[in-house]
Biopython code that builds the backbone (N, CA, C, O; Angstrom):
import numpy as np
from Bio.PDB.StructureBuilder import StructureBuilder

atoms = [
    (1, "UNK", "N", (6.625, -4.041, -17.224)),
    (1, "UNK", "CA", (6.957, -2.962, -16.157)),
    (1, "UNK", "C", (8.020, -4.383, -15.349)),
    (1, "UNK", "O", (7.751, -5.576, -15.494)),
    (2, "UNK", "N", (8.928, -3.972, -14.722)),
    (2, "UNK", "CA", (10.008, -4.552, -14.139)),
    (2, "UNK", "C", (9.733, -4.637, -12.522)),
    (2, "UNK", "O", (9.465, -3.660, -11.822)),
    (3, "UNK", "N", (9.835, -5.812, -12.124)),
    (3, "UNK", "CA", (9.530, -6.175, -10.499)),
    (3, "UNK", "C", (10.376, -5.244, -9.894)),
    (3, "UNK", "O", (9.794, -4.626, -9.004)),
    (4, "UNK", "N", (11.993, -4.798, -10.120)),
    (4, "UNK", "CA", (12.773, -4.242, -9.396)),
    (4, "UNK", "C", (12.526, -2.789, -9.470)),
    (4, "UNK", "O", (13.425, -2.022, -9.125)),
    (5, "UNK", "N", (11.450, -2.363, -9.866)),
    (5, "UNK", "CA", (11.173, -0.754, -9.787)),
    (5, "UNK", "C", (9.877, -0.887, -8.889)),
    (5, "UNK", "O", (8.857, -1.538, -9.113)),
    (6, "UNK", "N", (10.228, -0.026, -7.727)),
    (6, "UNK", "CA", (9.136, 0.087, -6.985)),
    (6, "UNK", "C", (7.910, 0.864, -7.441)),
    (6, "UNK", "O", (8.060, 1.934, -8.030)),
    (7, "UNK", "N", (6.809, 0.412, -7.213)),
    (7, "UNK", "CA", (5.758, 1.197, -8.037)),
    (7, "UNK", "C", (4.540, 1.754, -6.685)),
    (7, "UNK", "O", (4.485, 1.113, -5.636)),
    (8, "UNK", "N", (3.776, 2.808, -6.883)),
    (8, "UNK", "CA", (2.790, 3.070, -5.791)),
    (8, "UNK", "C", (1.979, 1.908, -5.467)),
    (8, "UNK", "O", (1.670, 1.013, -6.255)),
    (9, "UNK", "N", (1.654, 1.999, -4.217)),
    (9, "UNK", "CA", (0.656, 0.990, -4.123)),
    (9, "UNK", "C", (-0.581, 0.997, -4.653)),
    (9, "UNK", "O", (-1.032, -0.037, -5.145)),
    (10, "UNK", "N", (-1.353, 2.233, -4.626)),
    (10, "UNK", "CA", (-2.532, 2.575, -5.490)),
    (10, "UNK", "C", (-2.401, 2.003, -6.966)),
    (10, "UNK", "O", (-3.338, 2.170, -7.746)),
    (11, "UNK", "N", (-1.140, 1.264, -7.398)),
    (11, "UNK", "CA", (-1.317, 1.221, -8.970)),
    (11, "UNK", "C", (-1.026, -0.595, -8.750)),
    (11, "UNK", "O", (-1.069, -1.417, -9.666)),
    (12, "UNK", "N", (-0.833, -0.791, -7.792)),
    (12, "UNK", "CA", (-0.903, -2.553, -7.462)),
    (12, "UNK", "C", (-2.102, -3.248, -7.925)),
    (12, "UNK", "O", (-3.092, -2.935, -7.264)),
    (13, "UNK", "N", (-2.299, -4.017, -8.770)),
    (13, "UNK", "CA", (-3.379, -4.771, -8.924)),
    (13, "UNK", "C", (-4.109, -5.359, -7.769)),
    (13, "UNK", "O", (-3.411, -5.755, -6.835)),
    (14, "UNK", "N", (-5.514, -5.493, -7.673)),
    (14, "UNK", "CA", (-6.138, -6.510, -6.989)),
    (14, "UNK", "C", (-5.775, -7.905, -6.744)),
    (14, "UNK", "O", (-5.874, -8.680, -7.695)),
    (15, "UNK", "N", (-5.431, -8.278, -5.783)),
    (15, "UNK", "CA", (-4.975, -9.929, -5.697)),
    (15, "UNK", "C", (-3.370, -10.127, -5.737)),
    (15, "UNK", "O", (-2.793, -11.159, -5.391)),
    (16, "UNK", "N", (-2.765, -8.974, -6.213)),
    (16, "UNK", "CA", (-1.175, -9.038, -6.480)),
    (16, "UNK", "C", (-0.536, -8.536, -5.201)),
    (16, "UNK", "O", (-0.813, -7.429, -4.739)),
    (17, "UNK", "N", (0.395, -9.441, -4.591)),
    (17, "UNK", "CA", (1.327, -9.035, -3.549)),
    (17, "UNK", "C", (2.346, -8.104, -3.732)),
    (17, "UNK", "O", (3.057, -8.207, -4.732)),
    (18, "UNK", "N", (2.557, -7.069, -2.796)),
    (18, "UNK", "CA", (3.673, -6.257, -2.966)),
    (18, "UNK", "C", (4.400, -6.005, -1.429)),
    (18, "UNK", "O", (3.902, -6.038, -0.304)),
    (19, "UNK", "N", (5.625, -5.771, -1.834)),
    (19, "UNK", "CA", (6.394, -5.732, -0.512)),
    (19, "UNK", "C", (6.848, -4.243, -0.488)),
    (19, "UNK", "O", (7.459, -3.653, -1.379)),
    (20, "UNK", "N", (6.360, -3.676, 0.902)),
    (20, "UNK", "CA", (6.715, -2.302, 1.083)),
    (20, "UNK", "C", (8.182, -1.941, 1.164)),
    (20, "UNK", "O", (9.065, -2.463, 1.845)),
    (21, "UNK", "N", (8.245, -0.848, 0.245)),
    (21, "UNK", "CA", (9.814, -0.241, 0.176)),
    (21, "UNK", "C", (10.010, 0.899, 0.655)),
    (21, "UNK", "O", (10.930, 1.069, 1.455)),
    (22, "UNK", "N", (9.280, 1.813, 0.310)),
    (22, "UNK", "CA", (9.434, 3.300, 1.045)),
    (22, "UNK", "C", (8.022, 3.900, 1.099)),
    (22, "UNK", "O", (7.030, 3.478, 0.504)),
    (23, "UNK", "N", (8.119, 5.126, 2.048)),
    (23, "UNK", "CA", (7.111, 5.490, 2.541)),
    (23, "UNK", "C", (7.400, 7.210, 2.269)),
    (23, "UNK", "O", (8.128, 7.860, 3.020)),
    (24, "UNK", "N", (6.690, 7.813, 1.055)),
    (24, "UNK", "CA", (7.004, 9.113, 0.688)),
    (24, "UNK", "C", (6.052, 9.996, 1.281)),
    (24, "UNK", "O", (5.362, 10.640, 0.490)),
    (25, "UNK", "N", (5.854, 10.177, 2.595)),
    (25, "UNK", "CA", (5.367, 11.323, 3.081)),
    (25, "UNK", "C", (5.830, 11.537, 4.603)),
    (25, "UNK", "O", (6.488, 10.704, 5.226)),
    (26, "UNK", "N", (5.399, 12.756, 5.108)),
    (26, "UNK", "CA", (6.180, 13.030, 6.201)),
    (26, "UNK", "C", (5.237, 13.553, 7.577)),
    (26, "UNK", "O", (4.058, 13.905, 7.520)),
    (27, "UNK", "N", (5.766, 13.519, 8.337)),
    (27, "UNK", "CA", (4.940, 14.052, 9.693)),
    (27, "UNK", "C", (3.992, 12.961, 10.052)),
    (27, "UNK", "O", (4.088, 11.753, 9.838)),
    (28, "UNK", "N", (3.109, 13.606, 10.612)),
    (28, "UNK", "CA", (1.733, 12.723, 11.246)),
    (28, "UNK", "C", (1.287, 11.570, 10.034)),
    (28, "UNK", "O", (1.035, 10.424, 10.406)),
    (29, "UNK", "N", (1.211, 11.895, 8.695)),
    (29, "UNK", "CA", (0.721, 11.142, 7.667)),
    (29, "UNK", "C", (1.903, 9.928, 7.920)),
    (29, "UNK", "O", (1.491, 8.858, 8.367)),
    (30, "UNK", "N", (3.195, 10.060, 7.672)),
    (30, "UNK", "CA", (3.807, 9.144, 7.610)),
    (30, "UNK", "C", (3.884, 7.890, 9.113)),
    (30, "UNK", "O", (3.983, 6.663, 9.136)),
    (31, "UNK", "N", (3.792, 8.828, 10.102)),
    (31, "UNK", "CA", (3.480, 7.925, 11.432)),
    (31, "UNK", "C", (2.148, 7.220, 11.426)),
    (31, "UNK", "O", (2.222, 6.004, 11.607)),
    (32, "UNK", "N", (1.076, 7.675, 11.273)),
    (32, "UNK", "CA", (-0.056, 6.839, 10.961)),
    (32, "UNK", "C", (-0.131, 5.534, 9.762)),
    (32, "UNK", "O", (-0.902, 4.578, 9.840)),
    (33, "UNK", "N", (0.885, 5.774, 8.645)),
    (33, "UNK", "CA", (0.707, 4.840, 8.011)),
    (33, "UNK", "C", (1.747, 3.581, 8.568)),
    (33, "UNK", "O", (1.460, 2.388, 8.462)),
    (34, "UNK", "N", (3.160, 4.167, 9.254)),
    (34, "UNK", "CA", (3.850, 3.569, 10.004)),
    (34, "UNK", "C", (2.849, 2.471, 11.090)),
    (34, "UNK", "O", (2.739, 1.257, 10.921)),
    (35, "UNK", "N", (2.429, 2.989, 11.803)),
    (35, "UNK", "CA", (1.659, 2.530, 12.498)),
    (35, "UNK", "C", (0.337, 1.590, 12.643)),
    (35, "UNK", "O", (-0.225, 1.035, 13.587)),
    (36, "UNK", "N", (0.089, 1.702, 11.033)),
    (36, "UNK", "CA", (-0.862, 0.942, 10.793)),
    (36, "UNK", "C", (-0.182, -0.278, 10.047)),
    (36, "UNK", "O", (-0.881, -1.182, 9.589)),
    (37, "UNK", "N", (1.121, -0.281, 9.942)),
    (37, "UNK", "CA", (2.079, -1.367, 9.637)),
    (37, "UNK", "C", (2.450, -1.764, 8.309)),
    (37, "UNK", "O", (2.610, -2.907, 7.883)),
    (38, "UNK", "N", (2.582, -0.510, 7.626)),
    (38, "UNK", "CA", (3.147, 0.244, 6.222)),
    (38, "UNK", "C", (4.622, 0.247, 6.798)),
    (38, "UNK", "O", (5.118, 1.357, 6.992)),
    (39, "UNK", "N", (5.395, -0.904, 7.101)),
    (39, "UNK", "CA", (7.045, -0.552, 7.390)),
    (39, "UNK", "C", (7.809, -1.355, 6.399)),
    (39, "UNK", "O", (7.415, -2.458, 6.020)),
    (40, "UNK", "N", (8.927, -0.784, 5.974)),
    (40, "UNK", "CA", (9.724, -1.607, 4.819)),
    (40, "UNK", "C", (9.728, -2.941, 5.356)),
    (40, "UNK", "O", (9.899, -3.319, 6.515)),
    (41, "UNK", "N", (9.489, -3.636, 4.212)),
    (41, "UNK", "CA", (9.504, -5.384, 3.987)),
    (41, "UNK", "C", (8.282, -5.773, 4.583)),
    (41, "UNK", "O", (8.302, -6.990, 4.772)),
    (42, "UNK", "N", (7.403, -5.339, 4.896)),
    (42, "UNK", "CA", (5.950, -5.994, 4.967)),
    (42, "UNK", "C", (5.271, -5.958, 3.575)),
    (42, "UNK", "O", (5.388, -5.175, 2.633)),
    (43, "UNK", "N", (4.457, -7.163, 3.780)),
    (43, "UNK", "CA", (3.760, -7.645, 2.315)),
    (43, "UNK", "C", (2.497, -7.418, 2.288)),
    (43, "UNK", "O", (1.875, -7.690, 3.315)),
    (44, "UNK", "N", (1.904, -6.974, 1.357)),
    (44, "UNK", "CA", (0.770, -6.069, 1.434)),
    (44, "UNK", "C", (-0.234, -6.469, 0.234)),
    (44, "UNK", "O", (0.087, -5.987, -0.853)),
    (45, "UNK", "N", (-1.127, -7.084, 0.247)),
    (45, "UNK", "CA", (-2.374, -7.287, -0.904)),
    (45, "UNK", "C", (-3.558, -6.303, -0.629)),
    (45, "UNK", "O", (-4.011, -5.989, 0.472)),
    (46, "UNK", "N", (-3.977, -5.865, -1.920)),
    (46, "UNK", "CA", (-5.071, -5.232, -2.376)),
    (46, "UNK", "C", (-6.071, -6.343, -2.372)),
    (46, "UNK", "O", (-5.830, -7.237, -3.183)),
    (47, "UNK", "N", (-7.406, -6.517, -1.452)),
    (47, "UNK", "CA", (-8.402, -7.324, -1.836)),
    (47, "UNK", "C", (-9.322, -6.720, -2.330)),
    (47, "UNK", "O", (-9.483, -7.221, -3.443)),
    (48, "UNK", "N", (-10.150, -5.808, -2.151)),
    (48, "UNK", "CA", (-11.205, -5.134, -2.568)),
    (48, "UNK", "C", (-11.110, -3.608, -2.901)),
    (48, "UNK", "O", (-10.484, -2.769, -2.253)),
    (49, "UNK", "N", (-11.861, -3.402, -4.052)),
    (49, "UNK", "CA", (-11.835, -1.825, -4.244)),
    (49, "UNK", "C", (-13.557, -1.386, -3.883)),
    (49, "UNK", "O", (-14.450, -2.175, -4.194)),
    (50, "UNK", "N", (-13.841, -0.186, -3.272)),
    (50, "UNK", "CA", (-14.964, 0.345, -3.040)),
    (50, "UNK", "C", (-15.846, 0.510, -4.241)),
    (50, "UNK", "O", (-15.381, -0.167, -5.158)),
    (51, "UNK", "N", (-16.680, 0.995, -4.513)),
    (51, "UNK", "CA", (-17.763, 0.948, -5.472)),
    (51, "UNK", "C", (-17.332, 2.207, -6.137)),
    (51, "UNK", "O", (-17.578, 2.362, -7.334)),
    (52, "UNK", "N", (-16.894, 2.845, -5.657)),
    (52, "UNK", "CA", (-16.653, 4.446, -5.969)),
    (52, "UNK", "C", (-15.218, 4.395, -6.323)),
    (52, "UNK", "O", (-14.810, 5.378, -6.942)),
    (53, "UNK", "N", (-14.317, 3.404, -6.045)),
    (53, "UNK", "CA", (-12.937, 3.530, -6.499)),
    (53, "UNK", "C", (-11.789, 4.101, -5.667)),
    (53, "UNK", "O", (-10.604, 3.794, -5.805)),
    (54, "UNK", "N", (-12.308, 5.003, -4.752)),
    (54, "UNK", "CA", (-11.602, 5.946, -3.999)),
    (54, "UNK", "C", (-10.786, 4.948, -3.076)),
    (54, "UNK", "O", (-9.562, 4.912, -3.205)),
    (55, "UNK", "N", (-11.428, 4.128, -2.139)),
    (55, "UNK", "CA", (-10.780, 3.286, -1.101)),
    (55, "UNK", "C", (-10.587, 1.968, -1.702)),
    (55, "UNK", "O", (-11.287, 1.400, -2.541)),
    (56, "UNK", "N", (-9.539, 1.591, -1.140)),
    (56, "UNK", "CA", (-9.015, 0.242, -1.311)),
    (56, "UNK", "C", (-8.936, -0.537, -0.015)),
    (56, "UNK", "O", (-8.401, 0.069, 0.914)),
    (57, "UNK", "N", (-9.384, -1.817, 0.235)),
    (57, "UNK", "CA", (-8.949, -2.657, 1.568)),
    (57, "UNK", "C", (-7.497, -3.265, 1.371)),
    (57, "UNK", "O", (-7.370, -4.118, 0.494)),
    (58, "UNK", "N", (-6.758, -3.013, 1.875)),
    (58, "UNK", "CA", (-5.655, -3.888, 1.773)),
    (58, "UNK", "C", (-5.268, -4.772, 3.229)),
    (58, "UNK", "O", (-5.492, -4.463, 4.399)),
    (59, "UNK", "N", (-4.628, -5.939, 2.675)),
    (59, "UNK", "CA", (-4.597, -7.004, 4.071)),
    (59, "UNK", "C", (-2.850, -6.674, 4.164)),
    (59, "UNK", "O", (-2.047, -6.681, 3.231)),
    (60, "UNK", "N", (-2.642, -6.439, 5.373)),
    (60, "UNK", "CA", (-1.009, -6.250, 5.891)),
    (60, "UNK", "C", (-0.804, -6.606, 7.076)),
    (60, "UNK", "O", (-1.465, -6.046, 7.951)),
    (61, "UNK", "N", (-0.139, -7.313, 7.332)),
    (61, "UNK", "CA", (0.323, -7.875, 8.883)),
    (61, "UNK", "C", (-0.938, -8.733, 9.728)),
    (61, "UNK", "O", (-1.118, -8.604, 10.939)),
    (62, "UNK", "N", (-1.618, -9.470, 8.993)),
    (62, "UNK", "CA", (-2.984, -9.981, 9.480)),
    (62, "UNK", "C", (-4.042, -8.860, 9.622)),
    (62, "UNK", "O", (-5.136, -9.238, 10.043)),
    (63, "UNK", "N", (-3.929, -7.798, 9.395)),
    (63, "UNK", "CA", (-5.225, -6.744, 9.375)),
    (63, "UNK", "C", (-5.508, -6.262, 8.172)),
    (63, "UNK", "O", (-4.669, -6.111, 7.284)),
    (64, "UNK", "N", (-6.819, -5.971, 8.072)),
    (64, "UNK", "CA", (-7.465, -5.154, 6.751)),
    (64, "UNK", "C", (-7.778, -3.828, 6.797)),
    (64, "UNK", "O", (-8.712, -3.529, 7.541)),
    (65, "UNK", "N", (-7.186, -2.877, 6.134)),
    (65, "UNK", "CA", (-7.027, -1.627, 6.394)),
    (65, "UNK", "C", (-7.481, -0.813, 4.847)),
    (65, "UNK", "O", (-7.009, -1.046, 3.734)),
    (66, "UNK", "N", (-8.446, 0.100, 5.185)),
    (66, "UNK", "CA", (-8.603, 0.827, 4.009)),
    (66, "UNK", "C", (-7.822, 2.185, 3.670)),
    (66, "UNK", "O", (-7.418, 2.936, 4.558)),
    (67, "UNK", "N", (-7.672, 2.393, 2.495)),
    (67, "UNK", "CA", (-6.562, 3.595, 2.405)),
    (67, "UNK", "C", (-7.245, 4.504, 1.179)),
    (67, "UNK", "O", (-7.879, 3.932, 0.292)),
    (68, "UNK", "N", (-7.113, 5.632, 1.184)),
    (68, "UNK", "CA", (-7.548, 6.158, -0.229)),
    (68, "UNK", "C", (-6.445, 6.441, -0.928)),
    (68, "UNK", "O", (-5.356, 6.738, -0.436)),
    (69, "UNK", "N", (-6.766, 6.334, -2.356)),
    (69, "UNK", "CA", (-5.637, 6.311, -3.242)),
    (69, "UNK", "C", (-4.598, 7.278, -2.937)),
    (69, "UNK", "O", (-3.405, 6.978, -2.995)),
    (70, "UNK", "N", (-5.066, 8.562, -2.577)),
    (70, "UNK", "CA", (-3.959, 9.399, -2.227)),
    (70, "UNK", "C", (-2.957, 8.966, -1.368)),
    (70, "UNK", "O", (-1.755, 8.970, -1.634)),
    (71, "UNK", "N", (-3.483, 8.582, -0.308)),
    (71, "UNK", "CA", (-2.492, 7.608, 0.771)),
    (71, "UNK", "C", (-1.807, 6.499, 0.005)),
    (71, "UNK", "O", (-0.577, 6.449, 0.021)),
    (72, "UNK", "N", (-2.488, 5.642, -0.637)),
    (72, "UNK", "CA", (-1.733, 4.576, -1.214)),
    (72, "UNK", "C", (-0.561, 4.979, -2.289)),
    (72, "UNK", "O", (0.322, 4.203, -2.654)),
    (73, "UNK", "N", (-0.722, 6.409, -2.753)),
    (73, "UNK", "CA", (0.028, 6.496, -3.466)),
    (73, "UNK", "C", (1.312, 7.003, -3.124)),
    (73, "UNK", "O", (2.177, 7.072, -3.997)),
    (74, "UNK", "N", (1.603, 7.473, -1.616)),
    (74, "UNK", "CA", (2.698, 7.793, -1.072)),
    (74, "UNK", "C", (3.421, 6.411, -0.618)),
    (74, "UNK", "O", (4.387, 6.569, 0.129)),
    (75, "UNK", "N", (3.152, 5.344, -0.898)),
    (75, "UNK", "CA", (3.937, 4.373, -0.289)),
    (75, "UNK", "C", (4.189, 3.257, -1.455)),
    (75, "UNK", "O", (3.302, 2.637, -2.042)),
    (76, "UNK", "N", (5.616, 3.140, -1.661)),
    (76, "UNK", "CA", (6.284, 2.298, -3.078)),
    (76, "UNK", "C", (6.271, 0.871, -2.665)),
    (76, "UNK", "O", (6.480, 0.633, -1.476)),
    (77, "UNK", "N", (6.108, 0.136, -3.281)),
    (77, "UNK", "CA", (6.223, -1.259, -3.042)),
    (77, "UNK", "C", (7.056, -2.383, -4.581)),
    (77, "UNK", "O", (6.997, -2.050, -5.765)),
    (78, "UNK", "N", (7.475, -3.163, -4.255)),
    (78, "UNK", "CA", (7.705, -4.088, -5.205)),
    (78, "UNK", "C", (7.155, -5.268, -5.257)),
    (78, "UNK", "O", (7.298, -6.156, -4.417)),
    (79, "UNK", "N", (6.301, -5.330, -6.565)),
    (79, "UNK", "CA", (5.249, -6.505, -6.724)),
    (79, "UNK", "C", (6.278, -7.958, -6.497)),
    (79, "UNK", "O", (7.447, -8.068, -6.864)),
    (80, "UNK", "N", (5.600, -8.791, -5.920)),
    (80, "UNK", "CA", (6.256, -10.022, -5.814)),
    (80, "UNK", "C", (5.753, -11.287, -6.089)),
    (80, "UNK", "O", (6.466, -12.280, -5.944)),
]
sb = StructureBuilder()
sb.init_structure("model")
sb.init_model(0)
sb.init_chain("A")
sb.init_seg("    ")
for serial, (resi, resn, name, xyz) in enumerate(atoms, 1):
    if name == "N":
        sb.init_residue(resn, " ", resi, " ")
    sb.init_atom(name, np.array(xyz, "f"), 0.0, 1.0, " ", f" {name:<3s}", serial, name[0])
structure = sb.get_structure()
C-alpha cells in the first residue's frame, strides 16, 4: 500500500499516525467531524479499539475522540 494513496481512517492500524486529507460526508455529519477537529492537515492517531470493535478512540489535536467505524470510513487519511 502506497503512502500517497489516502485510505479510510477506519483502516488505519492502531498506533500508526495519519494525516487527514478528505471528509466524504455532507451536512450535519460533516460539520460535526470538522467541529471535532478532523480538518485537512490534522494528524490523527488511533489509540484503542473497543472490545466489540465498533468504536475506536482517536487522538487528534490534543483530544481523544471515539468514532464508530461508519463515521471513520468517511475520513480519508495519508499514512505518515
